[in-house]
C-alpha positions as YAML, in Angstrom:
chain: A
units: angstrom
residues:
- id: 1
  name: MET
  ca: [3.56, 10.30, 0.86]
- id: 2
  name: GLY
  ca: [6.16, 11.27, 0.98]
- id: 3
  name: ARG
  ca: [7.53, 8.16, 3.01]
- id: 4
  name: SER
  ca: [11.08, 6.14, 2.35]
- id: 5
  name: ARG
  ca: [10.81, 3.24, 0.40]
- id: 6
  name: LEU
  ca: [10.43, -0.53, 1.95]
- id: 7
  name: PRO
  ca: [13.64, -2.30, 1.98]
- id: 8
  name: TRP
  ca: [13.76, -4.74, -0.86]
- id: 9
  name: LEU
  ca: [14.28, -8.14, 0.57]
- id: 10
  name: SER
  ca: [16.09, -10.84, -1.00]
- id: 11
  name: LEU
  ca: [18.37, -12.32, 1.50]
- id: 12
  name: ALA
  ca: [20.72, -14.57, -0.53]
- id: 13
  name: TRP
  ca: [23.53, -14.00, 1.88]
- id: 14
  name: VAL
  ca: [22.38, -16.31, 4.73]
- id: 15
  name: ALA
  ca: [23.35, -19.51, 4.99]
- id: 16
  name: PRO
  ca: [21.17, -22.60, 5.69]
- id: 17
  name: CYS
  ca: [22.53, -24.41, 8.35]
- id: 18
  name: ALA
  ca: [23.14, -27.36, 6.44]
- id: 19
  name: ALA
  ca: [25.66, -25.10, 4.76]
- id: 20
  name: GLN
  ca: [29.21, -26.51, 4.82]
- id: 21
  name: GLY
  ca: [31.65, -24.37, 6.68]
- id: 22
  name: PRO
  ca: [30.37, -20.81, 8.04]
- id: 23
  name: MET
  ca: [29.71, -17.85, 5.68]
- id: 24
  name: PRO
  ca: [32.82, -15.14, 5.63]
- id: 25
  name: VAL
  ca: [31.68, -12.52, 8.29]
- id: 26
  name: PRO
  ca: [33.89, -11.39, 10.69]
- id: 27
  name: SER
  ca: [33.89, -13.45, 14.04]
- id: 28
  name: SER
  ca: [33.54, -10.79, 16.32]
- id: 29
  name: SER
  ca: [29.85, -10.17, 15.41]
- id: 30
  name: LEU
  ca: [28.93, -13.28, 17.39]
- id: 31
  name: GLN
  ca: [30.15, -11.37, 20.25]
- id: 32
  name: LEU
  ca: [27.73, -8.59, 19.86]
- id: 33
  name: LEU
  ca: [24.90, -11.21, 20.39]
- id: 34
  name: PRO
  ca: [22.41, -10.48, 22.18]
- id: 35
  name: CYS
  ca: [21.84, -7.89, 18.99]
- id: 36
  name: ALA
  ca: [19.37, -5.92, 21.45]
- id: 37
  name: GLN
  ca: [21.90, -4.54, 22.91]
- id: 38
  name: HIS
  ca: [24.08, -3.72, 20.03]
- id: 39
  name: LEU
  ca: [21.34, -3.21, 17.50]
- id: 40
  name: PRO
  ca: [23.37, -0.70, 15.41]
- id: 41
  name: ARG
  ca: [26.40, -2.45, 15.19]
- id: 42
  name: CYS
  ca: [24.68, -6.13, 14.88]
- id: 43
  name: ALA
  ca: [22.74, -4.52, 11.57]
- id: 44
  name: SER
  ca: [26.24, -3.10, 10.36]
- id: 45
  name: ALA
  ca: [28.18, -6.07, 11.17]
- id: 46
  name: CYS
  ca: [25.70, -8.64, 9.47]
- id: 47
  name: GLY
  ca: [26.91, -7.96, 5.76]
- id: 48
  name: VAL
  ca: [23.33, -7.76, 4.29]
- id: 49
  name: THR
  ca: [22.52, -4.23, 3.25]
- id: 50
  name: GLU
  ca: [18.45, -5.51, 3.33]
- id: 51
  name: PHE
  ca: [18.61, -5.53, 7.16]
- id: 52
  name: GLN
  ca: [20.52, -2.56, 7.44]
- id: 53
  name: ALA
  ca: [18.20, -0.90, 5.57]
- id: 54
  name: LEU
  ca: [15.53, -2.48, 7.42]
- id: 55
  name: HIS
  ca: [17.30, -0.79, 10.63]
- id: 56
  name: GLU
  ca: [17.14, 2.39, 8.86]
- id: 57
  name: TRP
  ca: [13.92, 2.06, 7.79]
- id: 58
  name: LEU
  ca: [12.39, 1.72, 11.10]
- id: 59
  name: LEU
  ca: [14.22, 4.44, 12.96]
- id: 60
  name: SER
  ca: [12.59, 6.88, 10.75]
- id: 61
  name: THR
  ca: [8.99, 5.46, 11.71]
- id: 62
  name: PRO
  ca: [6.85, 8.63, 12.01]
- id: 63
  name: GLN
  ca: [6.24, 9.49, 15.47]
- id: 64
  name: GLN
  ca: [2.58, 11.43, 14.66]
- id: 65
  name: ALA
  ca: [-0.14, 11.61, 12.58]
- id: 66
  name: ASP
  ca: [0.99, 12.67, 8.67]
- id: 67
  name: GLN
  ca: [0.17, 16.37, 7.83]
- id: 68
  name: ILE
  ca: [-1.87, 15.47, 4.64]
- id: 69
  name: GLY
  ca: [-4.16, 19.10, 4.17]
- id: 70
  name: PRO
  ca: [-2.96, 22.34, 4.82]
- id: 71
  name: LYS
  ca: [-3.29, 22.57, 9.04]
- id: 72
  name: ALA
  ca: [-1.35, 20.35, 11.33]
- id: 73
  name: SER
  ca: [-3.05, 18.01, 14.25]
- id: 74
  name: LEU
  ca: [-2.05, 18.40, 17.78]
- id: 75
  name: PRO
  ca: [-0.07, 14.99, 18.40]
- id: 76
  name: SER
  ca: [-2.30, 12.94, 20.89]
- id: 77
  name: ASP
  ca: [-0.34, 10.76, 23.61]
- id: 78
  name: LEU
  ca: [-2.43, 7.60, 22.02]
- id: 79
  name: GLU
  ca: [-0.91, 8.31, 18.02]
- id: 80
  name: ARG
  ca: [2.50, 9.42, 19.76]
- id: 81
  name: GLY
  ca: [2.46, 6.07, 22.01]
- id: 82
  name: THR
  ca: [0.66, 3.54, 19.54]
- id: 83
  name: LEU
  ca: [3.32, 4.73, 17.04]
- id: 84
  name: GLN
  ca: [6.42, 4.39, 19.40]
- id: 85
  name: LEU
  ca: [4.92, 1.13, 20.44]
- id: 86
  name: ILE
  ca: [5.04, -0.33, 17.00]
- id: 87
  name: LYS
  ca: [8.56, 1.25, 16.31]
- id: 88
  name: ASP
  ca: [9.59, -0.80, 20.03]
- id: 89
  name: ILE
  ca: [8.27, -3.81, 18.43]
- id: 90
  name: GLY
  ca: [9.89, -3.59, 15.13]
- id: 91
  name: LEU
  ca: [13.32, -2.92, 16.99]
- id: 92
  name: SER
  ca: [12.80, -5.89, 19.24]
- id: 93
  name: ALA
  ca: [12.01, -8.28, 16.39]
- id: 94
  name: LEU
  ca: [14.47, -7.05, 14.08]
- id: 95
  name: ALA
  ca: [17.01, -7.94, 16.75]
- id: 96
  name: SER
  ca: [15.77, -11.17, 17.52]
- id: 97
  name: SER
  ca: [16.14, -11.81, 13.52]
- id: 98
  name: LEU
  ca: [19.85, -10.56, 13.32]
- id: 99
  name: ASP
  ca: [20.97, -12.83, 16.10]
- id: 100
  name: TYR
  ca: [19.46, -15.55, 14.27]
- id: 101
  name: LEU
  ca: [21.39, -14.44, 10.74]
- id: 102
  name: ILE
  ca: [24.43, -13.90, 12.91]
- id: 103
  name: LEU
  ca: [24.16, -17.63, 13.90]
- id: 104
  name: CYS
  ca: [23.23, -19.17, 10.77]
- id: 105
  name: GLN
  ca: [25.99, -17.46, 9.32]
- id: 106
  name: HIS
  ca: [28.83, -18.97, 11.67]
- id: 107
  name: SER
  ca: [27.07, -22.51, 11.35]
- id: 108
  name: ASP
  ca: [25.75, -22.56, 15.16]
- id: 109
  name: PRO
  ca: [23.53, -25.15, 16.22]
- id: 110
  name: ARG
  ca: [20.95, -22.61, 16.92]
- id: 111
  name: CYS
  ca: [20.57, -22.16, 13.68]
- id: 112
  name: GLY
  ca: [19.02, -25.12, 13.40]
- id: 113
  name: VAL
  ca: [15.75, -24.61, 15.97]
- id: 114
  name: PRO
  ca: [14.34, -21.16, 14.36]
- id: 115
  name: LEU
  ca: [10.99, -21.65, 16.42]
- id: 116
  name: GLN
  ca: [12.58, -22.35, 19.70]
- id: 117
  name: HIS
  ca: [14.90, -18.73, 18.78]
- id: 118
  name: PHE
  ca: [12.07, -16.77, 18.14]
- id: 119
  name: GLU
  ca: [10.01, -17.57, 21.22]
- id: 120
  name: PRO
  ca: [10.25, -14.25, 22.61]
- id: 121
  name: VAL
  ca: [8.18, -13.01, 19.52]
- id: 122
  name: GLN
  ca: [5.77, -14.14, 21.90]
- id: 123
  name: MET
  ca: [6.43, -11.73, 24.77]
- id: 124
  name: LEU
  ca: [6.24, -8.88, 22.09]
- id: 125
  name: ARG
  ca: [2.52, -10.10, 21.32]
- id: 126
  name: ALA
  ca: [1.61, -9.80, 25.08]
- id: 127
  name: LEU
  ca: [3.32, -6.58, 24.97]
- id: 128
  name: LEU
  ca: [0.79, -5.33, 22.10]
- id: 129
  name: ASP
  ca: [-2.19, -6.07, 23.99]
- id: 130
  name: THR
  ca: [-1.30, -4.71, 27.81]
- id: 131
  name: GLN
  ca: [0.26, -1.65, 26.23]
- id: 132
  name: LEU
  ca: [-2.46, -1.07, 23.73]
- id: 133
  name: ARG
  ca: [-5.06, -1.49, 26.04]
- id: 134
  name: GLU
  ca: [-3.59, 1.57, 28.48]
- id: 135
  name: LEU
  ca: [-2.90, 3.63, 25.67]
- id: 136
  name: VAL
  ca: [-6.91, 3.93, 24.62]
- id: 137
  name: GLN
  ca: [-8.59, 3.37, 27.85]
- id: 138
  name: ASP
  ca: [-9.03, 7.31, 28.42]
- id: 139
  name: TYR
  ca: [-10.15, 7.78, 24.65]
- id: 140
  name: ARG
  ca: [-13.80, 7.52, 22.99]
- id: 141
  name: PRO
  ca: [-14.76, 6.28, 20.12]
- id: 142
  name: ASP
  ca: [-16.16, 9.55, 18.84]
- id: 143
  name: THR
  ca: [-12.85, 10.94, 18.41]
- id: 144
  name: GLY
  ca: [-11.71, 9.10, 15.59]
- id: 145
  name: LEU
  ca: [-8.52, 7.84, 17.34]
- id: 146
  name: ARG
  ca: [-9.56, 4.76, 19.21]
- id: 147
  name: SER
  ca: [-10.77, 2.86, 16.21]
- id: 148
  name: PRO
  ca: [-7.57, 2.76, 13.77]
- id: 149
  name: VAL
  ca: [-5.13, 2.26, 16.91]
- id: 150
  name: LEU
  ca: [-7.19, -0.78, 17.93]
- id: 151
  name: ARG
  ca: [-7.75, -1.81, 14.47]
- id: 152
  name: VAL
  ca: [-3.63, -1.53, 13.51]
- id: 153
  name: GLY
  ca: [-3.18, -3.40, 17.09]
- id: 154
  name: HIS
  ca: [-5.18, -6.34, 15.74]
- id: 155
  name: SER
  ca: [-3.50, -6.34, 12.60]
- id: 156
  name: LEU
  ca: [-0.33, -6.63, 13.92]
- id: 157
  name: ARG
  ca: [-1.14, -9.15, 16.37]
- id: 158
  name: SER
  ca: [-1.94, -11.34, 13.72]
- id: 159
  name: ASP
  ca: [1.16, -10.84, 11.70]
- id: 160
  name: LEU
  ca: [2.83, -11.99, 14.87]
- id: 161
  name: ASP
  ca: [1.08, -14.80, 15.14]
- id: 162
  name: GLY
  ca: [0.91, -15.21, 11.50]
- id: 163
  name: PHE
  ca: [4.84, -15.57, 11.51]
- id: 164
  name: LEU
  ca: [4.84, -18.12, 14.63]
- id: 165
  name: ARG
  ca: [2.36, -20.32, 12.72]
- id: 166
  name: GLN
  ca: [5.00, -20.23, 9.48]
- id: 167
  name: LEU
  ca: [7.94, -20.65, 11.52]
- id: 168
  name: ARG
  ca: [6.82, -24.49, 12.18]
- id: 169
  name: SER
  ca: [6.93, -25.52, 8.90]
- id: 170
  name: LEU
  ca: [10.14, -23.78, 7.03]
- id: 171
  name: GLU
  ca: [13.87, -24.95, 6.38]
- id: 172
  name: PRO
  ca: [16.08, -23.57, 9.07]
- id: 173
  name: GLY
  ca: [18.49, -20.81, 7.57]
- id: 174
  name: LEU
  ca: [16.96, -18.61, 4.54]
- id: 175
  name: GLN
  ca: [13.83, -19.25, 5.09]
- id: 176
  name: ALA
  ca: [13.24, -18.49, 8.38]
- id: 177
  name: ALA
  ca: [15.57, -15.39, 8.35]
- id: 178
  name: GLU
  ca: [13.51, -13.77, 5.46]
- id: 179
  name: VAL
  ca: [9.94, -14.21, 7.03]
- id: 180
  name: SER
  ca: [11.37, -12.96, 9.88]
- id: 181
  name: ALA
  ca: [13.02, -9.70, 8.09]
- id: 182
  name: ARG
  ca: [9.37, -9.82, 6.75]
- id: 183
  name: LEU
  ca: [8.07, -9.54, 10.00]
- id: 184
  name: VAL
  ca: [10.06, -6.54, 10.94]
- id: 185
  name: GLN
  ca: [9.17, -4.98, 7.46]
- id: 186
  name: THR
  ca: [5.64, -5.26, 8.17]
- id: 187
  name: ALA
  ca: [5.78, -3.22, 11.81]
- id: 188
  name: GLY
  ca: [7.29, -0.64, 10.18]
- id: 189
  name: LEU
  ca: [4.82, -0.52, 7.41]
- id: 190
  name: ARG
  ca: [1.72, -0.86, 9.81]
- id: 191
  name: ALA
  ca: [3.17, 2.00, 11.61]
- id: 192
  name: ARG
  ca: [3.38, 4.51, 8.79]
- id: 193
  name: MET
  ca: [-0.11, 3.63, 7.50]
- id: 194
  name: LEU
  ca: [-1.94, 3.95, 10.61]
- id: 195
  name: ALA
  ca: [0.16, 7.65, 10.66]
- id: 196
  name: TRP
  ca: [-1.46, 8.33, 7.27]
- id: 197
  name: HIS
  ca: [-4.82, 6.74, 8.45]
- id: 198
  name: LEU
  ca: [-4.68, 9.64, 11.29]
- id: 199
  name: GLY
  ca: [-3.41, 12.27, 9.33]
- id: 200
  name: MET
  ca: [-6.04, 11.66, 6.50]
- id: 201
  name: HIS
  ca: [-8.55, 11.80, 9.23]
- id: 202
  name: PHE
  ca: [-7.74, 15.31, 10.45]
- id: 203
  name: TRP
  ca: [-8.09, 16.65, 7.15]
- id: 204
  name: VAL
  ca: [-11.18, 14.96, 5.70]
- id: 205
  name: ARG
  ca: [-13.61, 15.49, 8.52]
- id: 206
  name: ASP
  ca: [-14.09, 18.61, 7.54]
- id: 207
  name: LEU
  ca: [-15.04, 18.10, 4.34]
- id: 208
  name: ALA
  ca: [-18.30, 18.74, 2.87]
- id: 209
  name: VAL
  ca: [-20.57, 20.05, -0.23]
- id: 210
  name: PRO
  ca: [-22.23, 22.92, 0.60]
- id: 211
  name: GLY
  ca: [-26.28, 22.16, 1.03]
- id: 212
  name: ARG
  ca: [-25.14, 18.72, 0.20]
- id: 213
  name: GLY
  ca: [-23.29, 17.60, 2.84]
- id: 214
  name: ALA
  ca: [-20.10, 15.37, 3.06]
- id: 215
  name: PRO
  ca: [-19.68, 11.26, 1.68]
- id: 216
  name: VAL
  ca: [-19.88, 8.46, 3.82]
- id: 217
  name: LEU
  ca: [-15.73, 8.10, 4.16]
- id: 218
  name: VAL
  ca: [-14.27, 5.38, 4.22]
- id: 219
  name: LEU
  ca: [-10.52, 4.90, 4.87]
- id: 220
  name: HIS
  ca: [-8.39, 2.33, 3.65]
- id: 221
  name: ASP
  ca: [-4.91, 1.76, 5.83]
- id: 222
  name: GLU
  ca: [-4.12, -1.47, 4.70]
- id: 223
  name: TYR
  ca: [-3.62, -0.06, 1.00]
- id: 224
  name: THR
  ca: [0.15, 0.67, 1.08]
- id: 225
  name: SER
  ca: [-0.28, 3.10, -2.28]
- id: 226
  name: PHE
  ca: [-2.25, 4.35, -5.03]
- id: 227
  name: ALA
  ca: [-1.32, 1.19, -7.37]
- id: 228
  name: ASP
  ca: [-1.80, -1.21, -4.55]
- id: 229
  name: MET
  ca: [-5.26, 0.03, -4.15]
- id: 230
  name: VAL
  ca: [-5.83, -0.84, -7.39]
- id: 231
  name: SER
  ca: [-4.31, -3.95, -7.19]
- id: 232
  name: VAL
  ca: [-6.43, -5.00, -4.04]
- id: 233
  name: VAL
  ca: [-9.88, -3.63, -5.55]
- id: 234
  name: ILE
  ca: [-8.84, -5.94, -8.43]
- id: 235
  name: GLY
  ca: [-7.95, -8.67, -6.87]
- id: 236
  name: THR
  ca: [-10.71, -9.23, -4.44]
- id: 237
  name: MET
  ca: [-13.21, -8.98, -7.63]
- id: 238
  name: VAL
  ca: [-11.12, -11.70, -9.27]
- id: 239
  name: ARG
  ca: [-11.63, -13.70, -5.41]
- id: 240
  name: ASN
  ca: [-15.67, -12.98, -5.30]
- id: 241
  name: GLY
  ca: [-15.90, -15.13, -8.50]
- id: 242
  name: GLN
  ca: [-15.07, -12.43, -11.44]
- id: 243
  name: PRO
  ca: [-11.99, -14.31, -12.88]
- id: 244
  name: GLN
  ca: [-12.79, -12.49, -16.39]
- id: 245
  name: LEU
  ca: [-12.94, -8.24, -16.22]
- id: 246
  name: ALA
  ca: [-13.09, -6.06, -18.60]
- id: 247
  name: MET
  ca: [-11.39, -2.44, -17.35]
- id: 248
  name: ALA
  ca: [-10.64, 0.82, -19.22]
- id: 249
  name: GLU
  ca: [-7.81, 3.52, -17.77]
- id: 250
  name: LEU
  ca: [-8.38, 7.20, -19.05]
- id: 251
  name: GLY
  ca: [-5.33, 9.17, -18.85]
- id: 252
  name: VAL
  ca: [-2.02, 7.10, -19.51]
- id: 253
  name: PRO
  ca: [0.68, 8.30, -17.69]
- id: 254
  name: THR
  ca: [3.62, 9.54, -19.66]
- id: 255
  name: GLN
  ca: [5.48, 10.74, -16.77]
- id: 256
  name: GLU
  ca: [5.60, 8.17, -14.16]
- id: 257
  name: GLU
  ca: [5.21, 4.19, -13.95]
- id: 258
  name: TRP
  ca: [2.16, 2.64, -16.06]
- id: 259
  name: LEU
  ca: [0.22, 0.03, -13.80]
- id: 260
  name: ALA
  ca: [-1.48, -1.70, -16.88]
- id: 261
  name: PRO
  ca: [1.18, -4.14, -17.87]
- id: 262
  name: GLN
  ca: [1.84, -5.56, -14.05]
- id: 263
  name: LEU
  ca: [-1.97, -5.69, -13.49]
- id: 264
  name: LEU
  ca: [-2.32, -7.88, -16.60]
- id: 265
  name: ARG
  ca: [0.38, -10.18, -15.51]
- id: 266
  name: SER
  ca: [-1.00, -10.91, -12.37]
- id: 267
  name: VAL
  ca: [-4.95, -11.27, -13.66]
- id: 268
  name: PRO
  ca: [-4.45, -13.35, -16.09]
- id: 269
  name: GLY
  ca: [-8.10, -12.74, -17.15]
- id: 270
  name: LEU
  ca: [-7.96, -9.09, -17.19]
- id: 271
  name: GLN
  ca: [-9.01, -7.58, -20.89]
- id: 272
  name: TYR
  ca: [-7.56, -3.61, -20.43]
- id: 273
  name: VAL
  ca: [-9.01, -0.65, -22.76]
- id: 274
  name: ALA
  ca: [-6.14, 2.13, -22.33]
- id: 275
  name: ILE
  ca: [-7.08, 5.98, -23.40]
- id: 276
  name: MET
  ca: [-3.84, 8.41, -23.68]
- id: 277
  name: LEU
  ca: [-5.59, 11.69, -23.90]
- id: 278
  name: GLU
  ca: [-5.26, 14.20, -26.49]
- id: 279
  name: PRO
  ca: [-4.06, 17.29, -24.84]
- id: 280
  name: PRO
  ca: [-6.11, 20.42, -25.54]
- id: 281
  name: GLU
  ca: [-3.16, 22.61, -26.65]
- id: 282
  name: GLU
  ca: [-2.55, 21.65, -30.22]
- id: 283
  name: GLN
  ca: [1.28, 22.68, -30.06]
- id: 284
  name: HIS
  ca: [1.25, 19.58, -27.59]
- id: 285
  name: GLY
  ca: [-0.23, 17.22, -29.08]
- id: 286
  name: ALA
  ca: [2.58, 15.96, -31.52]
- id: 287
  name: ALA
  ca: [5.04, 15.17, -28.84]
- id: 288
  name: LYS
  ca: [2.14, 13.32, -26.70]
- id: 289
  name: PHE
  ca: [1.34, 11.17, -30.15]
- id: 290
  name: ALA
  ca: [5.48, 10.32, -30.62]
- id: 291
  name: VAL
  ca: [5.65, 9.04, -26.92]
- id: 292
  name: PHE
  ca: [1.60, 7.53, -27.80]
- id: 293
  name: GLU
  ca: [3.10, 5.91, -30.93]
- id: 294
  name: GLN
  ca: [6.45, 4.24, -28.72]
- id: 295
  name: LEU
  ca: [4.59, 2.57, -26.16]
- id: 296
  name: ARG
  ca: [1.89, 1.13, -29.06]
- id: 297
  name: ALA
  ca: [5.03, -0.50, -30.66]
- id: 298
  name: GLU
  ca: [6.67, -1.55, -27.66]
- id: 299
  name: LEU
  ca: [3.28, -3.07, -26.67]
- id: 300
  name: GLN
  ca: [3.06, -4.87, -29.93]
- id: 301
  name: GLN
  ca: [6.61, -6.39, -29.27]
- id: 302
  name: SER
  ca: [4.88, -7.70, -25.81]
- id: 303
  name: GLU
  ca: [2.94, -10.85, -24.57]
- id: 304
  name: LEU
  ca: [0.23, -8.47, -23.19]
- id: 305
  name: HIS
  ca: [-0.93, -7.24, -27.00]
- id: 306
  name: GLN
  ca: [-3.31, -9.57, -27.10]
- id: 307
  name: ARG
  ca: [-5.51, -8.61, -23.44]
- id: 308
  name: LEU
  ca: [-4.60, -4.75, -24.05]
- id: 309
  name: ALA
  ca: [-5.95, -2.02, -26.95]
- id: 310
  name: LEU
  ca: [-4.04, 1.62, -26.64]
- id: 311
  name: HIS
  ca: [-5.69, 4.46, -28.00]
- id: 312
  name: PHE
  ca: [-5.08, 7.92, -28.43]
- id: 313
  name: ALA
  ca: [-8.54, 9.77, -28.08]
- id: 314
  name: ALA
  ca: [-10.42, 12.48, -26.85]
- id: 315
  name: SER
  ca: [-12.20, 11.31, -23.43]
- id: 316
  name: PRO
  ca: [-15.81, 11.60, -24.95]
- id: 317
  name: SER
  ca: [-14.55, 9.81, -28.18]
- id: 318
  name: ALA
  ca: [-13.71, 7.10, -26.19]
- id: 319
  name: ALA
  ca: [-16.86, 7.13, -24.25]
- id: 320
  name: ALA
  ca: [-18.52, 7.25, -27.21]
- id: 321
  name: ALA
  ca: [-17.07, 3.82, -28.56]
- id: 322
  name: MET
  ca: [-17.75, 1.91, -25.93]
- id: 323
  name: PRO
  ca: [-20.93, 0.84, -24.74]
- id: 324
  name: ASP
  ca: [-22.95, 1.60, -21.21]
- id: 325
  name: ARG
  ca: [-22.82, -1.09, -18.74]
- id: 326
  name: SER
  ca: [-19.59, -2.93, -20.47]
- id: 327
  name: LEU
  ca: [-16.99, -2.65, -17.78]
- id: 328
  name: ASP
  ca: [-16.27, -4.20, -14.81]
- id: 329
  name: LEU
  ca: [-13.56, -1.20, -14.00]
- id: 330
  name: ALA
  ca: [-12.66, 2.17, -15.32]
- id: 331
  name: LEU
  ca: [-9.97, 4.06, -13.57]
- id: 332
  name: LEU
  ca: [-9.59, 8.10, -14.31]
- id: 333
  name: ASP
  ca: [-6.69, 9.93, -13.39]
- id: 334
  name: LEU
  ca: [-8.14, 13.28, -13.09]
- id: 335
  name: ARG
  ca: [-5.40, 15.32, -11.17]
- id: 336
  name: GLY
  ca: [-4.86, 18.60, -12.92]
- id: 337
  name: ALA
  ca: [-8.59, 18.83, -13.92]
- id: 338
  name: ASP
  ca: [-10.80, 21.67, -12.70]
- id: 339
  name: ALA
  ca: [-13.98, 20.62, -10.86]
- id: 340
  name: SER
  ca: [-16.82, 20.39, -13.47]
- id: 341
  name: PHE
  ca: [-14.69, 18.60, -16.17]
- id: 342
  name: ALA
  ca: [-13.91, 16.15, -13.53]
- id: 343
  name: GLN
  ca: [-17.51, 15.61, -12.02]
- id: 344
  name: GLU
  ca: [-18.09, 15.11, -15.66]
- id: 345
  name: GLN
  ca: [-15.72, 12.51, -16.60]
- id: 346
  name: MET
  ca: [-16.97, 10.78, -13.69]
- id: 347
  name: ALA
  ca: [-20.50, 10.79, -14.66]
- id: 348
  name: LEU
  ca: [-19.61, 9.14, -17.94]
- id: 349
  name: TRP
  ca: [-17.53, 6.82, -17.19]
- id: 350
  name: GLU
  ca: [-19.71, 5.35, -14.55]
- id: 351
  name: SER
  ca: [-22.40, 5.26, -17.02]
- id: 352
  name: LYS
  ca: [-20.07, 2.47, -18.85]
- id: 353
  name: VAL
  ca: [-19.48, 0.30, -16.10]
- id: 354
  name: LYS
  ca: [-22.00, -2.48, -14.71]
- id: 355
  name: PRO
  ca: [-23.88, -2.35, -11.37]
- id: 356
  name: ALA
  ca: [-22.05, -3.50, -8.72]
- id: 357
  name: GLY
  ca: [-18.21, -2.83, -10.81]
- id: 358
  name: VAL
  ca: [-16.08, -0.28, -9.65]
- id: 359
  name: LEU
  ca: [-15.53, 3.45, -10.70]
- id: 360
  name: LEU
  ca: [-11.61, 4.24, -9.58]
- id: 361
  name: GLY
  ca: [-9.58, 7.48, -9.67]
- id: 362
  name: ARG
  ca: [-6.72, 9.52, -8.57]
- id: 363
  name: GLY
  ca: [-6.39, 12.92, -7.18]
- id: 364
  name: PHE
  ca: [-8.39, 13.41, -3.72]
- id: 365
  name: GLU
  ca: [-5.78, 14.95, -1.93]
- id: 366
  name: PRO
  ca: [-5.15, 18.28, -1.12]
- id: 367
  name: ASP
  ca: [-2.70, 19.65, -4.18]
- id: 368
  name: TRP
  ca: [-6.35, 19.17, -6.40]
- id: 369
  name: PRO
  ca: [-9.01, 20.94, -4.27]
- id: 370
  name: GLU
  ca: [-11.19, 20.79, -7.60]
- id: 371
  name: ILE
  ca: [-10.88, 17.63, -7.95]
- id: 372
  name: VAL
  ca: [-11.90, 16.97, -4.06]
- id: 373
  name: LYS
  ca: [-14.63, 19.24, -4.25]
- id: 374
  name: ALA
  ca: [-15.69, 17.17, -7.55]
- id: 375
  name: VAL
  ca: [-15.77, 13.83, -5.66]
- id: 376
  name: CYS
  ca: [-17.97, 14.79, -2.73]
- id: 377
  name: ALA
  ca: [-20.31, 16.13, -5.46]
- id: 378
  name: GLN
  ca: [-20.41, 13.03, -7.10]
- id: 379
  name: ARG
  ca: [-20.66, 11.02, -3.46]
- id: 380
  name: PHE
  ca: [-22.55, 13.11, -1.58]
- id: 381
  name: SER
  ca: [-24.06, 10.96, 1.30]
- id: 382
  name: THR
  ca: [-22.91, 7.84, -0.31]
- id: 383
  name: ASP
  ca: [-19.57, 5.75, 0.36]
- id: 384
  name: LEU
  ca: [-16.46, 6.93, -0.61]
- id: 385
  name: HIS
  ca: [-13.46, 4.73, -0.72]
- id: 386
  name: LEU
  ca: [-10.02, 6.79, 0.11]
- id: 387
  name: GLY
  ca: [-6.66, 5.07, -0.12]
- id: 388
  name: ALA
  ca: [-2.85, 6.57, 0.03]
- id: 389
  name: GLY
  ca: [-1.56, 8.31, -3.00]
- id: 390
  name: GLY
  ca: [-4.79, 10.15, -3.75]
- id: 391
  name: GLY
  ca: [-6.58, 6.58, -4.91]
- id: 392
  name: PHE
  ca: [-10.40, 7.00, -4.56]
- id: 393
  name: TRP
  ca: [-13.07, 4.05, -5.68]
- id: 394
  name: TRP
  ca: [-16.76, 3.20, -4.95]
- id: 395
  name: LEU
  ca: [-19.04, 0.29, -6.33]
- id: 396
  name: VAL
  ca: [-21.60, 1.69, -9.13]
- id: 397
  name: GLU
  ca: [-25.37, 1.46, -8.32]
- id: 398
  name: PRO
  ca: [-27.79, 0.47, -10.86]
- id: 399
  name: PRO
  ca: [-29.57, 4.05, -12.21]
- id: 400
  name: GLU
  ca: [-32.87, 4.75, -10.67]
- id: 401
  name: ASP
  ca: [-34.75, 4.60, -13.92]
- id: 402
  name: GLU
  ca: [-33.49, 0.35, -14.63]
...
């Protein structure tokens, strides 16, 4: 999506209040409080790079919808106002977090009462409610803007409430500082995903398959990336009573991070079959097979080898070796395929998934118009779930003849 990476939070430099003596930070940093008046200087003076990164990340919060398709939408007052409101809330929460961090670094007694220190967060919640009501009052639901704005407002309100509840059970110092930093991070993430949602809405509203109509598109702004989409879908199936899952992946990546190892580590009941596709051009086959051999050797030495089978094959051969309706999930990387091949692969691998299982894919984005066309044709007038990074999925229905 072209966004800066999330700051990684590991605040080892924050001292608990029980620490003996102050942390080695400049005493002048206390003179900067309250940090709301000196935010850039506080972020620098605290000496914790994660907080500095959070400040920079919030400053780069989008101010309008992402441009996802070839045409850019004209920014509305609602989207600009909402994104600015979320940014302001994030910066206010960051100022409170930096105040608390600096107090703890100097063993100030106020570090020992985080719940009292973060009382202003209650004011942020009230500000959010009031200003969102003012922003949406002139917008009808059919504009496509009002619903995602209200939804992100509800999510951010829940984030603020959850933070205040969690504070009651946390030890002062390190834990409270980390949780406050994650609240700031979440605010920045909410703004970015709202910008994605609004940009996607502007692009997909004109998608259609001539003579058949468009799918029923469901935009998921809770997925922060393609990997997150896959993880959330699998996690939902596990929570809904399917601890043992069989999954196949068609198209193991060779130029980017592979999702399978992390999925297997996070879901103990997941069994995984991965297919690295034979290239159609024979001259590229040897080089890709060498990559396959190296990856297979690495997997044999890992703790995952009993739950992950890696094969080098063409799609029809791999599908022929797999019984129909034997999988809970199938994942297809369709990027670069033409429309007819993509639609053929979706139909083929959907037949391998049990009813109420999930077919997931990648490639639903303007860079791959053939894939967009194929997916729309495959799912005309039925639900199609879309996430960041070109991800899509749908629930597999029973065949009509069953």
